[in-house]
VEXFIMAR-595688 format. One line per 10 residues: number of its first residue (from 1); their letters; for each residue y, x, z negated of N, C-alpha, C. Coordinates in steps of 0.05 Angstrom, whole numbers. Last residue first. Example, Ala and Ser with C-alpha at 12.3 -4.5 7.8 and 13.67 -1.06 7.14 Angstrom:
// VEXFIMAR-595688
2 = sa = -45/257/-142/-21/273/-143/1/258/-157 ~ -114/264/-156/-90/246/-156/-66/264/-156
//
This chain:
// VEXFIMAR-595688
205 = vsikvptvgl = 797/54/283/823/76/266/836/67/290 ~ 750/14/242/759/18/253/783/45/257 ~ 675/28/231/705/37/213/722/29/240 ~ 622/-10/224/645/-4/242/666/0/227 ~ 554/6/209/589/-9/195/606/14/210 ~ 503/-14/231/515/2/226/542/-9/216 ~ 447/-65/192/476/-62/216/493/-35/210 ~ 389/-78/166/417/-63/157/428/-51/186 ~ 341/-107/168/374/-112/191/400/-104/179 ~ 289/-80/157/312/-94/144/334/-105/148
195 = inkieqveqq = 284/-51/216/258/-68/199/278/-93/185 ~ 322/-11/219/324/-34/242/304/-64/227 ~ 308/18/179/344/1/170/349/-24/190 ~ 268/38/192/268/23/172/298/12/167 ~ 280/62/235/265/49/235/272/24/216 ~ 320/106/216/332/77/230/298/53/237 ~ 293/146/197/305/122/177/305/91/185 ~ 260/165/234/239/140/211/265/123/200 ~ 290/182/262/273/157/267/270/145/254 ~ 302/227/221/318/198/225/318/187/242
185 = lkesnwglek = 258/253/221/268/234/206/290/222/205 ~ 248/270/272/227/251/278/238/230/240 ~ 301/307/280/286/283/308/273/263/283 ~ 272/346/255/301/330/247/299/295/252 ~ 201/341/248/234/351/250/251/336/234 ~ 156/340/186/172/320/204/198/338/207 ~ 108/342/137/127/364/172/140/350/193 ~ 108/321/108/96/300/134/99/338/146 ~ 128/336/68/107/341/62/85/334/82 ~ 182/335/102/176/359/65/143/354/75
175 = smveacfqii = 177/268/106/196/291/122/185/327/112 ~ 183/258/51/159/256/69/167/270/87 ~ 241/270/31/210/280/9/178/282/41 ~ 273/260/65/260/277/66/238/307/48 ~ 253/188/61/252/199/81/251/236/82 ~ 271/185/6/255/183/13/225/190/31 ~ 336/199/2/306/214/-14/278/212/0 ~ 340/163/49/344/184/50/334/197/28 ~ 328/109/12/327/111/38/326/141/43 ~ 369/123/-17/338/117/-37/323/114/-12
165 = edgpygasgl = 417/121/-2/409/147/-18/383/145/-24 ~ 416/72/20/414/100/36/407/111/16 ~ 385/21/-14/412/27/-4/399/62/8 ~ 335/-27/-6/342/-9/-37/362/21/-25 ~ 342/-79/19/343/-57/26/351/-33/15 ~ 294/-127/-10/300/-115/10/317/-91/3 ~ 252/-122/-47/283/-143/-58/300/-139/-41 ~ 222/-88/-32/215/-111/-37/240/-135/-42 ~ 225/-36/-19/238/-56/-7/230/-76/-14 ~ 193/-11/-75/228/-3/-57/234/-14/-42
155 = etrrlivdsl = 139/-16/-92/161/-40/-92/194/-40/-84 ~ 105/27/-42/118/20/-60/130/-8/-65 ~ 66/2/-1/51/16/-12/58/18/-34 ~ 107/-20/43/72/-34/38/67/-11/7 ~ 161/-12/47/154/-27/51/120/-48/41 ~ 164/58/38/182/28/27/175/9/27 ~ 118/76/68/125/79/37/149/47/24 ~ 127/52/109/87/50/105/94/54/63 ~ 162/64/129/162/31/135/140/34/110 ~ 155/112/149/182/113/112/175/81/112
145 = khameqhiah = 87/133/157/103/137/166/123/114/139 ~ 24/148/125/39/165/137/75/158/160 ~ -5/135/80/16/127/84/26/149/106 ~ -58/143/34/-49/142/77/-25/140/88 ~ -75/136/2/-61/115/11/-65/121/38 ~ -67/196/-23/-88/179/-38/-82/144/-15 ~ -21/217/3/-53/226/-4/-68/202/-14 ~ 22/186/-3/8/195/24/-17/217/22 ~ 21/159/-48/24/147/-20/11/164/6 ~ 34/202/-77/7/182/-83/4/182/-58
135 = fieakivale = 90/208/-60/57/237/-60/35/220/-61 ~ 109/174/-80/109/186/-47/88/201/-42 ~ 106/175/-137/103/161/-124/95/163/-78 ~ 136/222/-140/113/219/-139/103/209/-126 ~ 191/204/-118/173/227/-98/143/232/-110 ~ 195/161/-158/196/150/-130/182/173/-112 ~ 194/202/-211/176/191/-201/181/175/-186 ~ 244/224/-191/222/243/-190/191/219/-198 ~ 288/180/-197/281/201/-174/245/217/-164 ~ 277/189/-247/265/150/-237/275/176/-206
125 = sesndlyniv = 272/244/-282/275/223/-273/270/196/-266 ~ 234/279/-302/225/248/-311/249/234/-305 ~ 212/351/-289/226/323/-279/225/306/-292 ~ 172/365/-276/164/382/-285/197/347/-296 ~ 125/334/-222/127/349/-222/153/357/-267 ~ 80/279/-218/109/284/-224/115/316/-245 ~ 27/268/-203/42/283/-184/70/293/-197 ~ 0/246/-249/0/261/-245/8/284/-221 ~ 27/189/-244/34/206/-267/35/236/-254 ~ -9/160/-211/7/176/-200/29/195/-217
115 = epyasgynyv = -58/174/-234/-58/184/-211/-26/184/-203 ~ -48/131/-280/-49/161/-274/-50/179/-258 ~ -56/84/-253/-14/80/-251/-30/120/-263 ~ -103/49/-247/-90/72/-231/-75/92/-238 ~ -94/12/-278/-114/28/-288/-105/48/-279 ~ -38/-6/-239/-60/-19/-254/-78/3/-270 ~ 5/4/-207/-21/18/-214/-49/5/-216 ~ 44/-44/-222/46/-27/-196/9/-13/-186 ~ 47/-43/-276/46/-64/-254/32/-67/-234 ~ 48/-1/-298/28/-11/-301/28/-41/-287
105 = lrritsetlg = 98/18/-266/81/31/-254/55/20/-267 ~ 135/-6/-308/133/-14/-262/94/5/-253 ~ 134/12/-352/122/-15/-354/113/-27/-316 ~ 146/65/-350/118/60/-357/109/20/-348 ~ 200/47/-346/197/58/-310/151/58/-311 ~ 211/24/-386/219/10/-363/198/22/-346 ~ 202/64/-416/185/40/-421/183/29/-396 ~ 216/126/-393/222/109/-407/198/92/-402 ~ 183/198/-402/179/170/-380/197/144/-402 ~ 162/240/-434/196/232/-430/200/209/-413
95 = kaqnevianq = 114/225/-457/125/260/-455/145/254/-420 ~ 125/207/-496/115/220/-512/127/244/-485 ~ 113/163/-468/151/163/-471/146/177/-487 ~ 62/147/-464/76/163/-437/108/169/-454 ~ 27/122/-506/23/155/-494/42/172/-475 ~ 71/84/-511/68/100/-532/61/127/-517 ~ 60/66/-459/80/71/-463/85/76/-486 ~ -1/50/-456/12/71/-433/37/78/-449 ~ -12/15/-500/-22/53/-495/-11/55/-489 ~ 16/-34/-482/29/-26/-493/22/17/-505
85 = lfanfneieg = -28/-39/-431/10/-38/-438/14/-18/-449 ~ -73/-52/-470/-72/-27/-446/-37/-17/-437 ~ -47/-98/-487/-57/-76/-503/-68/-46/-495 ~ -41/-118/-441/-24/-131/-474/-27/-113/-474 ~ -88/-127/-414/-77/-136/-407/-47/-123/-426 ~ -160/-114/-442/-136/-131/-445/-109/-112/-439 ~ -188/-95/-394/-202/-115/-411/-188/-130/-425 ~ -189/-62/-327/-169/-75/-351/-173/-98/-362 ~ -195/-52/-278/-204/-39/-300/-196/-36/-315 ~ -159/-47/-221/-167/-66/-249/-180/-65/-270
75 = gyiptvssis = -170/2/-196/-148/-3/-216/-137/-21/-234 ~ -208/-35/-150/-187/0/-159/-160/-5/-179 ~ -227/-94/-189/-226/-80/-162/-214/-46/-169 ~ -275/-105/-231/-259/-100/-220/-258/-95/-194 ~ -321/-172/-213/-323/-133/-213/-294/-122/-207 ~ -323/-215/-193/-318/-209/-227/-325/-168/-235 ~ -333/-217/-147/-314/-241/-151/-313/-228/-194 ~ -384/-204/-146/-360/-186/-133/-337/-197/-147 ~ -423/-224/-152/-415/-215/-166/-393/-215/-166 ~ -468/-271/-109/-452/-240/-102/-438/-244/-142
65 = kpskkglskf = -537/-283/-110/-507/-291/-124/-488/-257/-117 ~ -572/-270/-47/-563/-261/-72/-541/-273/-91 ~ -593/-319/7/-577/-289/2/-577/-278/-32 ~ -644/-330/28/-626/-329/22/-610/-319/12 ~ -666/-318/104/-668/-318/82/-633/-323/47 ~ -647/-310/155/-665/-331/153/-676/-328/127 ~ -617/-272/179/-641/-263/177/-668/-277/164 ~ -571/-308/186/-577/-293/205/-617/-287/202 ~ -561/-307/134/-570/-331/145/-582/-325/169 ~ -550/-256/111/-578/-264/103/-583/-290/120
55 = lynvvkeavd = -496/-247/145/-525/-232/141/-564/-241/148 ~ -481/-282/112/-477/-291/150/-502/-277/147 ~ -460/-269/71/-479/-297/71/-487/-301/104 ~ -428/-222/84/-466/-214/74/-479/-246/69 ~ -384/-242/97/-401/-235/110/-431/-219/105 ~ -372/-267/46/-378/-283/72/-388/-280/95 ~ -356/-237/26/-375/-244/15/-386/-265/42 ~ -319/-198/37/-350/-184/44/-359/-199/40 ~ -272/-255/48/-291/-238/76/-321/-230/70 ~ -272/-238/-19/-284/-255/-5/-296/-256/25
45 = rattykvgvl = -249/-182/-11/-280/-192/-30/-289/-226/-16 ~ -199/-188/19/-220/-174/32/-249/-185/15 ~ -158/-215/9/-182/-225/12/-203/-215/26 ~ -126/-165/0/-123/-184/-20/-143/-221/-15 ~ -118/-138/48/-133/-126/33/-139/-146/4 ~ -126/-170/104/-114/-164/73/-136/-158/51 ~ -164/-171/142/-136/-169/164/-109/-166/135 ~ -219/-149/187/-207/-151/157/-186/-151/154 ~ -276/-156/234/-249/-132/232/-223/-159/210 ~ -338/-131/234/-318/-139/225/-291/-132/220
35 = silgllgtqs = -406/-124/257/-371/-116/263/-359/-128/243 ~ -478/-127/273/-449/-151/261/-420/-118/247 ~ -529/-116/312/-499/-98/290/-474/-127/294 ~ -572/-144/305/-575/-143/289/-539/-112/279 ~ -564/-127/388/-588/-157/359/-588/-123/335 ~ -535/-139/425/-533/-114/415/-551/-127/386 ~ -521/-175/464/-544/-156/478/-555/-123/451 ~ -482/-208/451/-483/-184/476/-508/-164/480 ~ -503/-232/411/-507/-244/432/-494/-224/454 ~ -506/-186/370/-528/-209/376/-529/-212/402
25 = hdfiqyhkal = -455/-174/352/-453/-167/361/-481/-180/391 ~ -405/-221/316/-446/-223/324/-451/-208/345 ~ -359/-204/280/-371/-217/305/-395/-204/307 ~ -301/-251/261/-326/-238/248/-347/-237/267 ~ -241/-239/231/-259/-238/258/-281/-240/241 ~ -173/-253/198/-201/-239/207/-225/-250/226 ~ -117/-262/213/-141/-275/210/-168/-250/218 ~ -65/-242/233/-66/-259/204/-95/-275/205 ~ -55/-178/247/-65/-201/256/-65/-219/234 ~ 21/-151/258/-8/-161/240/-33/-187/245
15 = ipegtqpnvn = 52/-118/299/54/-140/285/21/-146/277 ~ 73/-55/293/57/-82/299/68/-101/288 ~ 158/-39/304/134/-32/279/108/-54/284 ~ 200/-26/340/172/-11/344/143/-23/328 ~ 238/-74/330/227/-52/320/210/-29/323 ~ 229/-100/390/257/-91/370/256/-68/345 ~ 178/-100/390/190/-84/424/224/-85/411 ~ 121/-103/358/152/-122/361/169/-89/372 ~ 66/-108/390/86/-86/378/113/-110/372 ~ -1/-146/376/21/-135/393/41/-114/368
5 = ttplm = -36/-137/325/-44/-167/351/-21/-157/370 ~ -84/-106/277/-54/-110/319/-69/-143/328 ~ -98/-94/231/-113/-103/256/-85/-107/262 ~ -90/-8/205/-89/-41/199/-93/-67/235 ~ -137/40/185/-112/23/210/-114/-3/206
//
């Protein structure tokens, strides 16, 4: 669960915390208990190092040198990116995937891109790839809202509203996989439109 400070009254989306917090519970009588509230995956390594350093300092000891800065993160086990990318293109074009699709998957998922491809069915259309990404987001990245998929697990919303067709497609895939009813599906669709500032088109008669 992401750390939040409040809820946006207009969209219903949580307002995320901006700064990490380290709590030393010895000040409340729980000696030796340290808890952490992180805020960003991209800064987690640095925050974890700060916590370890704090722990050793509280014990009056010198902390060992951290190796996390040179330890690959999930999906980052790539020594030569260009060689890795070219190998992925050659290997997966034989399976019917286009070069642009393979590039996108490698750039977004790194060395973990085969996990997305594993969700592909017999069709290699772009919608089939998006469907595979949705399945991966649900089962591997804990996505449970349409906004999770559009804004945080894929790049579909990175350039703004991706269009009604894509939004409806994603909503229907998630609805079937997560057991949403029609009301929940439409609620999720409207919510993402509100977040991205899409207003209904008024038709004069």
